[in-house]
Each structure stands twice: as structure tokens, then as C-alpha cells.
C-alpha positions as CSV (number, residue, x, y, z in Angstrom):
1,M,-61.0,23.1,-114.1
2,F,-62.5,23.6,-117.6
3,K,-60.3,26.4,-118.6
4,K,-57.1,23.7,-117.7
5,V,-58.9,21.2,-120.0
6,V,-59.2,23.9,-123.0
7,I,-55.1,24.8,-122.5
8,S,-54.4,21.0,-122.4
9,I,-56.2,20.5,-125.9
10,V,-54.7,23.3,-127.4
11,V,-51.1,22.4,-126.7
12,I,-51.4,18.9,-127.5
13,L,-52.8,20.4,-131.5
14,V,-50.3,22.7,-131.7
15,A,-47.5,19.9,-131.1
16,Y,-49.5,17.4,-133.0
17,V,-48.9,20.0,-136.1
18,S,-45.3,20.7,-135.3
19,F,-44.7,16.6,-135.3
20,S,-46.0,16.6,-138.5
21,Q,-44.7,19.1,-140.4
22,D,-40.7,17.8,-139.2
23,A,-42.2,14.2,-140.7
24,T,-42.0,15.5,-144.2
25,I,-39.6,18.7,-143.6
26,N,-36.5,16.6,-145.7
27,L,-38.8,15.1,-148.6
28,S,-39.3,16.9,-151.4
29,T,-42.6,18.3,-153.0
30,S,-42.9,15.4,-155.5
31,E,-41.6,13.0,-153.0
32,V,-44.6,13.9,-150.7
33,L,-47.0,14.3,-153.1
34,Q,-45.9,11.0,-154.4
35,L,-46.3,9.5,-150.6
36,A,-49.5,10.8,-150.4
37,T,-50.7,8.8,-153.7
38,I,-49.6,5.7,-152.2
39,E,-52.9,3.1,-151.6
40,E,-51.7,0.5,-148.8
41,P,-52.7,-2.9,-150.1
42,A,-55.3,-4.7,-147.4
43,L,-53.1,-7.8,-145.7
44,D,-53.6,-9.0,-141.8
45,K,-50.7,-8.4,-139.5
46,V,-48.2,-10.9,-137.9
47,S,-46.2,-11.3,-135.4
48,D,-43.0,-8.7,-135.7
49,S,-41.0,-11.8,-134.4
50,I,-41.7,-14.1,-137.2
51,K,-38.1,-13.7,-138.9
52,Y,-38.4,-14.7,-143.1
53,V,-35.3,-15.5,-145.0
54,K,-36.5,-14.7,-148.6
55,V,-34.7,-12.4,-150.9
56,M,-37.1,-10.2,-152.8
57,I,-34.6,-9.3,-156.4
58,I,-36.6,-5.8,-157.2
59,P,-35.7,-4.6,-161.1
60,F,-34.8,-0.8,-161.5
61,D,-37.2,2.1,-162.2
62,P,-37.2,2.1,-166.6
63,K,-36.5,6.0,-166.1
64,L,-33.3,5.1,-164.2
65,Y,-31.6,3.4,-167.5
66,M,-28.4,5.6,-168.7
67,S,-26.8,4.7,-171.6
68,D,-24.5,6.2,-174.2
69,V,-23.7,3.0,-176.4
70,D,-27.3,2.1,-177.8
71,R,-26.5,2.8,-181.1
72,G,-23.7,0.4,-181.2
73,I,-25.9,-2.3,-179.6
74,S,-28.9,-1.0,-182.0
75,K,-26.3,-1.3,-185.3
76,K,-25.8,-4.7,-184.2
77,T,-28.7,-6.2,-182.6
78,G,-31.5,-4.4,-185.2
79,M,-33.4,-3.5,-181.4
80,S,-34.8,0.1,-181.2
81,P,-33.4,2.2,-177.5
82,T,-36.6,1.2,-175.6
83,Q,-35.9,-2.5,-176.8
84,I,-32.2,-2.3,-175.5
85,K,-33.1,-0.7,-172.3
86,Y,-36.0,-3.7,-171.5
87,N,-33.6,-6.3,-172.4
88,F,-31.1,-4.8,-170.1
89,R,-33.6,-4.5,-167.5
90,L,-34.4,-8.5,-167.6
91,G,-31.5,-9.7,-168.1
92,L,-30.0,-7.5,-165.0
93,A,-32.6,-9.2,-162.7
94,N,-32.5,-12.5,-164.3
95,T,-28.7,-12.7,-163.8
96,M,-29.2,-11.0,-160.5
97,Y,-31.7,-13.6,-159.1
98,S,-29.5,-16.6,-160.6
99,Q,-26.8,-15.6,-158.4
100,T,-28.9,-14.9,-155.0
101,I,-30.6,-18.4,-155.3
102,K,-27.5,-20.0,-154.8
103,D,-27.3,-18.8,-150.9
104,H,-30.5,-17.6,-150.6
105,P,-34.5,-19.1,-151.7
106,S,-35.3,-15.8,-153.8
107,I,-37.7,-13.7,-155.7
108,Q,-37.6,-12.2,-158.5
109,M,-39.8,-9.5,-158.8
110,Y,-40.2,-9.2,-163.0
111,S,-43.3,-10.7,-164.3
112,A,-44.8,-9.4,-167.7
113,E,-47.8,-11.7,-167.0
114,N,-48.4,-11.7,-163.4
115,E,-50.4,-8.5,-162.9
116,D,-50.4,-9.1,-158.8
117,V,-46.8,-9.1,-159.0
118,Q,-47.2,-5.7,-161.5
119,Q,-48.9,-4.4,-158.9
120,D,-46.8,-4.8,-155.9
121,L,-44.0,-3.7,-157.7
122,S,-45.8,-0.2,-158.9
123,Y,-46.3,0.0,-155.4
124,I,-42.6,-0.3,-154.6
125,Y,-41.9,2.6,-156.7
126,K,-45.0,4.7,-155.9
127,S,-43.4,4.4,-151.7
128,T,-39.6,5.0,-152.6
129,G,-37.5,7.9,-153.8
130,Y,-33.8,7.9,-154.4
131,H,-30.7,10.5,-153.4
132,Y,-27.3,10.4,-154.6
133,D,-24.6,8.8,-151.8
134,Y,-20.5,8.8,-151.9
135,V,-20.0,4.9,-152.4
136,P,-17.8,3.2,-149.6
137,E,-14.2,3.4,-149.2
138,D,-13.7,0.7,-147.6
139,A,-16.2,-1.8,-149.7
140,E,-15.4,-5.5,-148.5
141,K,-15.2,-7.6,-151.9
142,P,-16.2,-10.9,-152.4
143,K,-12.8,-13.0,-152.2
144,Q,-11.0,-14.7,-155.3
145,S,-9.2,-18.1,-155.5
146,K,-5.4,-17.3,-156.0
147,P,-5.5,-18.4,-159.8
148,K,-8.4,-16.4,-160.8
149,E,-6.9,-13.3,-158.9
150,V,-3.7,-13.7,-160.6
151,L,-5.2,-14.0,-163.7
152,N,-7.4,-11.2,-163.2
153,Q,-4.4,-9.1,-162.5
154,I,-2.5,-9.9,-165.6
155,K,-5.9,-9.2,-167.4
156,K,-6.1,-5.6,-165.7
157,R,-2.5,-4.8,-166.9
158,A,-3.8,-5.8,-170.6
159,D,-6.3,-3.9,-170.5
160,E,-5.1,-0.6,-169.4
161,T,-2.4,-0.9,-171.9
162,L,-4.8,-1.7,-174.5
163,Y,-7.2,1.1,-173.3
164,G,-5.9,3.5,-170.7
165,S,-6.1,3.4,-166.5
166,K,-9.5,3.9,-165.0
167,E,-7.6,4.4,-161.7
168,Q,-5.7,7.5,-162.6
169,G,-7.4,10.9,-162.5
170,G,-6.5,14.4,-163.6
171,T,-5.1,16.2,-166.5
172,K,-2.0,14.6,-168.3
173,I,0.0,15.0,-171.3
174,K,1.2,12.0,-173.3
175,D,2.8,11.7,-176.8
176,G,2.2,15.6,-177.3
177,Q,-1.3,15.2,-176.6
178,L,-3.6,16.4,-173.9
179,Y,-6.3,14.0,-172.3
180,S,-8.1,13.7,-168.3
181,V,-9.6,11.6,-167.0
182,D,-12.3,11.7,-164.5
183,Y,-11.3,11.6,-160.2
184,S,-14.1,12.8,-159.3
185,K,-15.6,11.0,-156.0
186,D,-17.6,7.9,-157.1
187,R,-21.3,8.0,-156.7
188,F,-24.0,5.9,-156.6
189,M,-27.7,6.5,-156.6
190,N,-28.8,5.4,-153.2
191,V,-33.0,4.5,-152.5
192,R,-35.2,6.6,-149.8
193,V,-38.0,5.1,-148.3
194,L,-41.1,7.0,-148.4
195,N,-43.3,4.6,-147.2
196,P,-41.9,2.6,-144.5
197,N,-45.0,0.4,-144.4
198,M,-44.0,-1.4,-147.6
199,F,-41.5,-4.0,-145.7
200,E,-44.1,-5.3,-143.6
201,Y,-46.5,-5.9,-146.6
202,L,-44.2,-7.1,-148.6
203,S,-42.0,-9.9,-146.1
204,I,-45.8,-10.9,-144.9
205,K,-47.0,-11.7,-148.5
206,Y,-44.0,-13.4,-150.1
207,E,-41.9,-14.5,-147.0
208,A,-39.0,-11.6,-147.7
209,G,-36.5,-11.5,-145.1
210,Y,-34.2,-9.0,-147.3
211,F,-34.7,-7.0,-149.9
212,V,-32.4,-5.7,-153.2
213,F,-33.2,-2.9,-154.7
214,I,-31.7,-2.3,-158.1
215,N,-31.8,1.2,-158.3
216,Q,-30.1,2.2,-161.3
217,L,-28.2,1.2,-164.1
218,D,-25.6,2.6,-165.9
219,V,-23.9,1.7,-169.6
220,K,-21.5,4.1,-170.7
221,I,-17.7,4.6,-172.6
222,A,-15.7,3.6,-169.4
223,P,-14.6,7.1,-167.5
224,G,-11.3,8.6,-168.7
225,T,-11.6,6.9,-171.9
226,D,-8.8,9.0,-174.3
227,Y,-10.3,10.7,-177.3
228,R,-7.6,9.1,-179.4
229,A,-9.7,5.3,-178.3
230,L,-12.8,6.8,-178.8
231,E,-12.0,7.7,-182.7
232,N,-10.4,4.4,-183.1
233,E,-13.4,2.9,-181.7
234,V,-11.4,0.7,-179.4
235,Y,-12.1,0.8,-175.8
236,Q,-13.8,0.2,-172.6
237,R,-17.8,0.2,-171.3
238,E,-18.8,0.2,-167.8
239,I,-22.1,-1.1,-166.6
240,K,-22.4,0.4,-163.3
241,V,-25.1,-1.3,-161.1
242,H,-26.1,1.1,-158.5
243,Y,-28.4,-1.0,-155.7
244,S,-29.1,-1.0,-151.8
245,I,-29.9,-4.1,-149.0
246,Y,-32.9,-3.5,-146.4
247,D,-34.0,-6.0,-144.4
248,Q,-37.5,-6.8,-143.4
249,Y,-37.8,-4.5,-140.7
250,G,-36.5,-1.6,-142.7
251,N,-33.0,-1.4,-141.5
252,Q,-30.8,-0.8,-144.8
253,I,-27.7,-3.3,-144.6
254,Y,-25.6,-2.0,-147.5
255,A,-25.5,0.4,-150.1
256,S,-23.1,0.8,-152.6
257,A,-22.6,0.5,-157.0
258,A,-20.9,-2.5,-158.8
259,K,-19.2,-1.9,-161.9
260,N,-17.5,-4.4,-164.7
261,Y,-15.9,-2.9,-168.0
262,F,-16.5,-4.9,-171.4
263,P,-14.8,-4.1,-175.1
264,S,-16.1,-1.3,-177.3
265,V,-16.0,-4.0,-180.2
266,M,-18.6,-6.5,-178.2
267,N,-22.1,-5.6,-179.2
268,D,-24.2,-8.7,-179.0
269,M,-26.3,-8.2,-176.0
270,N,-26.9,-12.0,-174.7
271,M,-22.9,-11.9,-174.5
272,I,-23.0,-8.5,-172.7
273,I,-25.5,-9.9,-170.0
274,K,-24.2,-13.4,-169.9
275,G,-20.5,-12.9,-170.0
276,Y,-20.1,-9.2,-168.0
277,M,-23.0,-9.2,-165.8
278,P,-23.0,-12.0,-163.3
279,K,-19.7,-10.6,-162.0
280,I,-21.3,-7.5,-160.6
281,C,-24.2,-9.3,-159.7
282,N,-22.4,-11.9,-157.4
283,E,-20.2,-8.7,-155.4
284,I,-23.8,-7.7,-154.9
285,A,-25.0,-11.2,-153.1
286,F,-21.9,-11.0,-151.2
287,H,-23.4,-8.6,-148.9
288,I,-26.6,-9.9,-148.5
289,P,-26.8,-11.5,-144.8
290,T,-26.5,-15.7,-144.8
291,E,-26.3,-18.6,-142.8
292,K,-23.9,-21.2,-143.0
293,L,-25.1,-23.6,-145.9
294,P,-24.9,-27.6,-144.9
295,K,-22.1,-28.7,-146.9
296,V,-24.0,-31.3,-149.4
297,V,-26.0,-28.0,-149.9
298,Q,-22.8,-25.8,-151.0
299,E,-21.0,-28.4,-152.9
300,K,-24.3,-28.6,-154.6
301,R,-23.8,-25.1,-155.3
302,E,-20.3,-24.6,-156.3
303,E,-20.4,-27.6,-159.2
304,E,-23.6,-25.5,-160.3
305,Q,-21.1,-22.5,-160.3
306,K,-18.8,-24.2,-162.4
307,Q,-21.3,-25.1,-165.0
308,A,-22.0,-21.5,-165.4
309,D,-18.1,-20.6,-165.8
310,E,-17.7,-23.5,-168.6
311,Q,-20.8,-21.7,-170.3
312,V,-19.3,-18.1,-170.6
313,K,-15.9,-19.9,-171.2
314,E,-18.0,-21.4,-174.3
315,L,-19.8,-18.2,-175.0
316,D,-16.3,-16.4,-175.0
317,A,-14.9,-18.8,-176.9
318,T,-17.5,-18.7,-180.0
319,Y,-17.3,-14.7,-180.2
320,N,-15.6,-13.1,-183.0
321,P,-14.6,-9.7,-182.1
322,A,-14.6,-8.9,-186.0
323,Q,-18.1,-9.4,-186.6
324,R,-19.3,-6.3,-184.7
């Protein structure tokens, strides 16, 4: 009898060790070390049946900012590359919040003054890693009104005439010159959750039902830009926001990258943030699950959107491309 008990204990210990090894087999060494340093904040448990509705906006880690346009912006604004990065980070977080709050009560996890929020943001970064995924090919985009859709098509054709198409790939000859366009399959930086307990802690503390991770921000020369356009300093720049959306139970709802383009002659940061980031953030917010809003609330938010659109028009009207 004693011999059987000893054998049983040995079998259990072997199984436990095997399970522990399997649990970290897909993580890199740095991610395993990072996971080991996470300190779980103390918080009372509540029922798993509670469904929260708030959306938490999580800004990108400052390390995940890629840019090759800072020089032009710095020349215009006098800002250092570090100041430019943190202005883009704050501007993107605020714009994402303003687009999300139209349909969801939201929480902005960017605060220079709130030490508690800073600690939780650090906890989030320690609880996550990143990996590249392919951008979904069948991604549904927010629907636009017919006049706006026609207007965008006209703008697209005008942009392609001025800057060149972004959709055709490969090496081509034009006007006797060889140029190339990047046609590789588009990828984005997706978040990898190392510590699933993070969702329970954050959802209870902030009553958050969904989490929008802004994983990375790229502000670069648009892929496929012709070298002659670069020489003439008349080309398009691309804003690319990598993001992931999770629910409070740790399920990934959607993940992809959203883009918009702005001309190289525009180096005013306020104009770039206010004029070109709302479209990106609206696309991201489109993928957050939502309940149908009461008519009175919907009408109020539509009116707020009209006011925001008018503000962008005023900014566009006062912008002079010659002042660069």
C-alpha cells in the first residue's frame, strides 16, 4: 500500500513539472523574465457574472513609436524628437478617447499627474508582449454617407495623380525611370497577453468591459513613394496605428492596423492630430461591440460629430501649405 502511494505522488509531481514547462514553451526568454517580475495588485474578487460596459483606452508604450518624419516636424515646431513622440502619443490617446466616448463610457489611461493610473499602466505593459500578425483581409470598415464616399473617391484619384498610387505593387518603369512599390502582405503589431489576471484586476477597479490596446504608432513616408517625389518634397506620409481589442474575460475581439495619409508639406502637429487621426480612431472604435443607443443619445452624438467636423474644416481653411 505504501509503495502505491509513493508511486502516485511521483506521477503527480512529474505531471506538474511537465505542465509547467508546456505553459511557457511559446514565450521568449525575455517574456518569461518579464512575467516573473509582475506583482499582482491586491483587489477583492467579485462575481464573474458582472458585465462591465466602460472601454479602457491604453496608449502605446513609448518604445513602440516608429517615425521617419520627425525632422520636418522638428524644423516647423522646434520640438525635439522626444517631444514629438510624446505629443503624438497624447494626441492619439485623446483622439481615441473622443471617438470612443460617443458610443461608450470610456477611460483614458494617459495621465501625467495621476500616479495610480501610471502604476496601472506600467502593470499593463509588464503583463503584455507583442508579435506580428497579418492585417485581416476582409476587415469591415465603417460605412460612410454617399456624398462623403464620392468625395473620398475624388480625393483618392487626385492624390494618386499627385503622389502616385499606394495600391499597385512591384517594380515598374515610368517615363523611362525605374521605381518600386512595396507590395508585400501588410502586417501589424498585435498584443500578446502574458498575464491574463490583468483583465480581472482592471475590469473590477475601473468597471471596464472592453480594452483597446494601441500597440504601436508609425508615422512614415508612404510605402512606394517615388524617389522624384522625395526630391521635390511633395509626397504622402502614412499614419499607421496598430491596435487590439479585448473583452473583460481576456478574449480578443478584433485586431488590425488603421491608416490615414497626410501631405509632406504639413508639419503642424496640431493639424496632423486633429485633421487626420479622427478617421483612424473612428475605424478602431467601429470594432468595439456596442448596444443600440437611445434615439435622443444618438442624435446628441451626431450633433457633436457635426461640430467636430466643422472644427476640422476651419483648421483646413486656415492652413497655408506654403508655410512649411
